[in-house]
N, C-alpha and C positions, 0 to 999 in steps of 0.2 A: 349537621354532622357532629358526632361526639368527638371530644378530645380527651387525651389521657396524659397526665403529668407523671413521668417516670423519673424517680430520683436516680442520679448518676454520680459515681465517684471515679475519678481517673486514678489508675494504679500504675505507677512506675512508667515504663517505656511506652508500650502500646496497649497495656491492659486497662480494663475498666470493669466497673461493677454496676449492674442494672438491677434495680429493686422493683420488680413487678409485684402486684398484689398476691399472686399465687406462687411466685418463686423468685429467688435471688440468684442471678447468673453472674459469674466472673469469667472474663475473657483474658487468657494469658496472664493470670494474676501475678503481680509483684515481679514480673520478669522484666529486666534482670539487672542486677548491679554487679554481676560477676566480672565484667571488664575492669571495673574499678578495684574490686576486692582481689582479683587474681592476677591482673596484668598491669594496670595503670592507675596507681593511687591518685594521680593528679586529675583524673577525669571524674569530677563530682557532678551529680545530676542537679538540674534545676528543681526538680520535684523529687524529694527523698522517697526511697522505697519504704512503704508504710508497714512492713512486716514486723510483727511484734511476737517474739518467742513466748510460747505458752498461752497466747490469746486465741480463743475459739472464734472462728469466723461464722457468718450466717449463711455461707454458700450452700445452695441446693444443687447447683450444676457448675462445673468448671470446664470451660471450653478451651481446648488447646489447638493451635492452628498448625504447628509443624514441629519437627525436631530442630530446636534452636541451635544456631551455629556457634554461639558463644559459650558453650558447655556449662550453662547455668542449671540445666534441669536437675541433675543429681544433687545439687546444692539447695534447691528451693522447693521442688515439687513434693518430695517426701515430707518436708516441713509443713507445706500447705495441706497435704493429705491428713496429717496428724491434727492440724488446727481446724479441719473441716470435716468432722466425723460423719455427717449425714450426706456430704456432697458426692455426686457421681461425676466422673471425668468423661468428657466426650471429646473424641479426636479421631484422626486417621489411624489406620491399622499400625503403621510404623511407630506412632506415638504410644498406642496402647500396649504394644509389645515391650517398649522400654519401661512403661509404668509397672508392668508385671515384674520385670527384672528388678525394680526398685521396691518390691514387696508391697505394692498397692493391690488390695484384694480384687480378684477378678469380677466379683459381683458389683463392684463400684465402677467398672469400665463399660462404656457404651460407644459402639462404633458409629461415627458420623455417617449419615445416610445422604444419598443424592436425591431421595424422595422426601417429602414432608413427614416429619416424625413428631407426633404430639408428645410433649414432656410435662405439661402442667395445664391447669385450667386456662383456656384462651391462648395458650402458647404452643406453637409448633416451630420446628427448626429444620433447616435444610443446608447441606454442605454445598459450597461453590468452589470452583478452582481458584488457586492463588499461585503466585510466582515469587520464589525467594531464592535466587534471582530469576529462575526460569520455572515453568511448569514441569514438574517431574512426577514419575510414576513408580510404584513398587512392582514387584515381580508378578502381581496379579492384575496389573493395569489400573490400580487405584491411585488417586492423587496422594502425594506425600505432604503437600502443603495446601491448606484449605482456608477459605473464609466461611462465614456463617450468615445465613438469612434467618431472622427471627420474625415470625408473623404473630403479632399480638392483636387480637380482636380485629383482624383485617388490615392492620397497619404494619408495614414491613420496615425492619431495621437491618442494615448491612454492617457486619463487623468484619473488617478486612484483615486485621492482624498485620502481618508483614506481607506486603505484596508489591510487585511492580505491575505496570500496565501490560496486558497482552490481549489480543483480539478475542481469544477464547473466553477470557474473563468478562470482557465487555458484552459479548453475545449472550453469555449465560445470565448476566444480570438484567440486560434489556428484555430478556424473555420473561422475567419475573416482575416487570413494571406493573404498577408504580411502586417505587421504593421511597419511603418518606425520609429516612435519616440514614446517613452513611458515616461510619467512623473510619476515617482514611488517614494513612501515614503521609506526613509531609516532612521527609527527612532525606534529602537527595544524596545519591551516591557520588562521592568525589575522591580524588586521589589521596588527600590528607586523612580522611576518615579511613580509607582502605589501608593506608600505611599503619594505622593503629589497630587494625583488625576489626574495624566497625563496618558492618554491612548496611548500606543505605537502601532507600526505596524510591518513591516518587519525589520529584521536585514539587514545590508548592504549585507552580503553574500546571504541571502535568497532572497532579491530583485534582486540581480545579477543573481542568478540561475533561478528565475522567468522570468526575461528578456530573458535569454538564451533559456528557454524552449518555450516561445512564439515567439522567433525568431525576435526580434527587431534589427534595425540597430544602434540606439542611445538611450541612457537613460538620462533623465534630473532628477537628484537627488533632491528630495524635502523633507521637514520635518526636514532636518538636522539642521535647524536654530532654532529648537523649543525653547530651553532656554539654556543660556550660560553654566549653571552648570549641565544640564541634556542632553546635545546634543552630537550627533556624529559630530566630527569636519570634515570639508571638506578635510583636509589632510589625515584623516583616510580613507575616502571614496576613495580618489585617490590612496592611497597605496593598498587597497584591490583590486581595479580595476587592478592595475599593477601586483600584485603578483598572482592573480587568472587568469591572461591572458584572461580576459573576452572578448568575441568576438563581442563587440559592442563599439561604441564611448561613452564616458562619458562627460556630460555637467553639470557644477555646476554654477548656477546663470548666464546662458547665456543671451546675449542681443538679440539674435535671434536664430532661428533654420533654417537649410537648408533642404528642402525636395527634394527627387528625386536624380538623379545621379550627382555626382561631379567628376570632372576630374582635375588632376594636369598635367601640361605640364612641363617636365624637360628639361631645355634649357642648353646645354653644348657647350662651345666654345672650339674648338680644333685646335692645330697645332702640328702635330707629337706626338700624345698622345698614341701610340700603346702600350706602356709598361704597363699602368694601365687601359686602356679603357675597355678591355674585362672584367676585374674584376669588374669595376664600373657598367657596363651594366648588368652583371650577378647578382650582388647584387640588382640592381634596379628591375630586373625581379622577384626576390625572396621576394620582400617587401610584408608584410601582413598589410592590411588596413581594415577599416570598411566601405566597399563599395566605397572607393575612387579609381577610375580608373586612369590610367596614360598613357601618350605618351612620347616619347623622341624626341626632336628636336635638331639636331646637326648642329652647324654653324662652318664650317671649313674654315680656311684662307690659304690653300695651303699646306696641309700635303703631304709629300713625302714618309712616311713609310706606315705601314699597317692600319693606323687609319680608312680610309674609308672602307676598306674591313671588319674590325671588326664591324663598325657601320652598314653596310649592312647586315651582318650575324645576327645582333640582331634586324633588322627591324626598325632602326631609320629613321626618316625623315631627309634628309640631305640637308642643304642649303650651298651655297658657297659665300664667300665674297673675292673680289680681294685684293691682298696684298696692293695696293696703296690706297684702300678705307677703309682699316681696322682701327678701333679704338675699344677700349673695349666697349664703349657705343653704337657705331653703330652696331657692331655685335650682341650685346644683343637685341637692338631694332628690328633688323631683325628677330631674333629667336622668340621674344615675339609677334611680329606682326603676324607671321605664326602660333603661338600656338593656340589651340582650348580650352585649359583648363580654369577653373575658377581661378586656382592658377598657378603662374609661379614659378617653383622651379629651382633655378639657382645653378649650381655647376661646378667645374672645371674638366677637363678630367683626372686629376691626383689626384682626391679625391675619396675615396671609403667609403661608409657607414659602420658604425661599427656594425650595426645589422639590422634585418629584420623589425623593427618598425620605422626606421629613417623617412620615408616619412610621415607616419601618425602623428608622434610627431612634425615634423617640421611644418606641415600644421594645426595642431589642434588649435592653437590660432587664425588662420584665420577663421577656421570653426566656432569657438565659438564666433567670432565677437569681440574679445578682442583687436586685433591689425590688422594692414594692411600689416606689413612687419615683418618677423621673420628671425633670423639667428641662426645657431646651433654651437655646440662645434667643435673645430678642434684639432686633435692630430697629433703630428709629426710622419712622417714615419721613417723607419730605416735609410734612406739616409740623413735625415735632420741633420743639424748641431745642437750641443747642445744649442747654443744661440738662435736658432730659436725655439727650444722646450720651452725655457723660455718666448719667446714672445707669443707663443700659450697659455702658462699657465697664462700669465698676462691678455690677452684679451679674453680668453675663459675659465672662471673658472668653477668649479664643480656645482655651484648653479645657477639655472635659475632665470631670472628676467622677469616676464610676468604681465604687461608690464614693460619696462625699462625706465629710464630717459635718455635724450639726443638722439643723432642721430647716434651714432657709429653703424656700421654693417659691414658685410663682405660677398661679393657675392660668395666666394668659397663654401658656404653652406648656402643658403638662400631661402626664399619663399616670394612671393609678390602677393597680389590680382591683377588680371589682370585689374580690373577696376581702381585700383590706378596707375598701370603702364601706362594705357591709358591716365590718367590725367596728369602725370608728365613726363614720358619717361626719358630715360637715356641721359645725356649730351654726345654728340658725339664728342666733341672737347677735352675732358679731356684726359690726359695721364694716368689716373688711378683714383681710389677712386670714380668712377661713382656711386657706391652703396651709399656711404656716402653723396654725393651731392644730389642725389634724396631723400634720407632719411631726409636730412636737410630741404628741401622744404616741404616734407610731414609733418614733426613735426611742422614746422612753421605754417602750416595750421590747426594744432590741431590733426594730425594723431598720431598713436601709433606704437612703435616698441616693439619687444620681443626677448629676448635671451633665447633659449631653450637648456639647457645643455644636455638633454637626447637625442637630435637629433645630433649625432656626426658623423664625418668623419675622416678618416686618410688622412692627406694632405701630399702628397709625393713631396718633393722638393729635387732635386739633381743639384743645380745650381753651376756654376763656380763663382769665386770671382768677375769677372767683371759683371756677371749677377746679383749677389746680389746687387752690387753697383748701377747698372742701375735701378733695381726695386725700390729701395728706392729713387733714384733720381727722377724718373718719378712720384712717389707718392707724393713727396715733391712739385714738380711743380704743380700737381693737387691741393694739399692742399692750395696753394697760392690763388686759386679762392674760395675755400670753407671757409677757415679761414685766410683771408688776414692779420689779426692782429698778426699771429704767425711769429716771426722773430728769426732766429738762426744765431748767429755770430760765429766766429772762436773759441773764448774762450769757448762758450757754447759747441761747437762740441767736443773739446778736453776733457772738463769736463765730458760730457756724455759718451765718450769712456772709460775713466778711471773708472768712477763709475760703469758702466755696466759690465766691465771686472771684477771688484772686486766682484760684486754681483754674476756673473755667476760662478766664482771660488768658492764662498761660497756655492752656491746651489749644485755644482758638488761634493764638499766634503761631504755635508750633505746627498746627495742622493747616495753616493758611486759610482758615475759615473766617469769612467776614460776618461778624455778629456784633451788635451794638452792646455797649456796657449797660445801657438802660434795660435791654431785654434780659440780659443775664441777671442783673440785680432784681428785676421784677419777678423772675421765676424763683430765684432763691429766697427772696423775701416771702412770697406766697407759700413756698414749700415749708420753710421753717416757722413762720408765724402760724400756719395751719397746724403743723406738728406740735408747736407749743400749746396752742389752744386745746388740741385733742389730748395731749398729755396731762393737762390740768383738769380735764373733764372726768368726773367719776359718777355722774348721775345717769339714771335710766332715761333713755330718750322717749319723748312723746311722739305720737304719730306725725305731728307737724314737723318735728325735727328730722324724723326719718325721711319724710318727703324731701326735705332740703338736702339731705346727704345723698340719697339714692337717686333722686331725680332733679339734679341741680339745673338751673336755667343757663 
């Protein structure tokens, strides 16, 4: 199935701008700030009205849903008409009559139709009933308040404008199923708003139940920005979406919407990962998403256990890379090249998702257009050393950062736009940290990363002490290319060992964890001695040395 990426800009209260290839459509543009301007100066919007006097808009069509009750129309629509010289206004008859009275030319006015009306290449529209606060009719029996359905290349978008739930509206929209995306108001009616002359619409829960009943795949929440002291906060909307387990994706202030089918390609590098691979693939198969399909691409570098049998049982696509050709970046590039997905989800064969929403949550910032690269939380497995648990706690905290500052990320649990991977690709010569190196280039070019704490995995490590040392050594070698300004001397190394051992012992006592001082010391010793050796290494590795780093005993 094809998918289409449509840029979106949220405008003021319930308005939005949709930029299709063949036409730019505005819904209720810039409406309205008249309550603040004319009635209540203390009611300042969370999102400013972006109207700029004298600026020409790119509007081809301006959809108006109804005669607005806060008397903003004569103050804003003539300004918009002047700023949008090629735009045609579409709306119900009562609206068009007012526009004529405000000296907007008749040839720019188009009556909204209850049948499908083609307006541009691959775009047709249809009026649907709406209630503000009830469904009302003019003298000719036509709706005075409407919503809009847009059919773009077979995918439907519902623009509700101002509406409350009524059975007639539900029935009309269910008859047009399937509807992919709905722009719905979440700004409940209450006494205190009403006392200020502010008319509300649906509550968040009511809006979500409405979306569920008409069967949409994703909801864009609008109206929440109404006024700072009278508004539903975006965090409230997200929380209700989470606790109600709503069966659709939620977008708040998106920069674009994606229509059609989306696919995530889960790329897994393996070498003798039989111990946890079956559990990983079982959890992947159980993921619940909002229409996000997935495939699994496995890149194996010579497994001799049951890794390949397990992968075959789960229907993975299996690629092979020879031992002498292996590097972390090269194996990932091979898997990403073969992947068909819009998103490349990268995880290790010994990482297991913590819940059934991992995939959706990890990809959501990519779907929303907020970032190009995400990574999720990591928890230590039962085999992990206590000091490694502390490392996970430091680099993967409980609070998300969407987007984040800097270029730190980790490919044990990450997702990347395939288009971004194609532009940057992973460095095939690095001994590790290929994720951070790509992220560094992406951020330098203005790209964004996100840390998604809710998209967690259990990262199972059962390494020998030499394996711990070599892992940190090869990462330090890679870090020399990424951050050549970082230098570690022997005094730094011993200082880091002692301070980290002291901190680990404090956390162990505070958490009531029984762990020996000897274990803590051995882990931190191998970590920092490995990092010191890697930091001092500036030579090109031989094949024998690569074997030692990539395939440690």
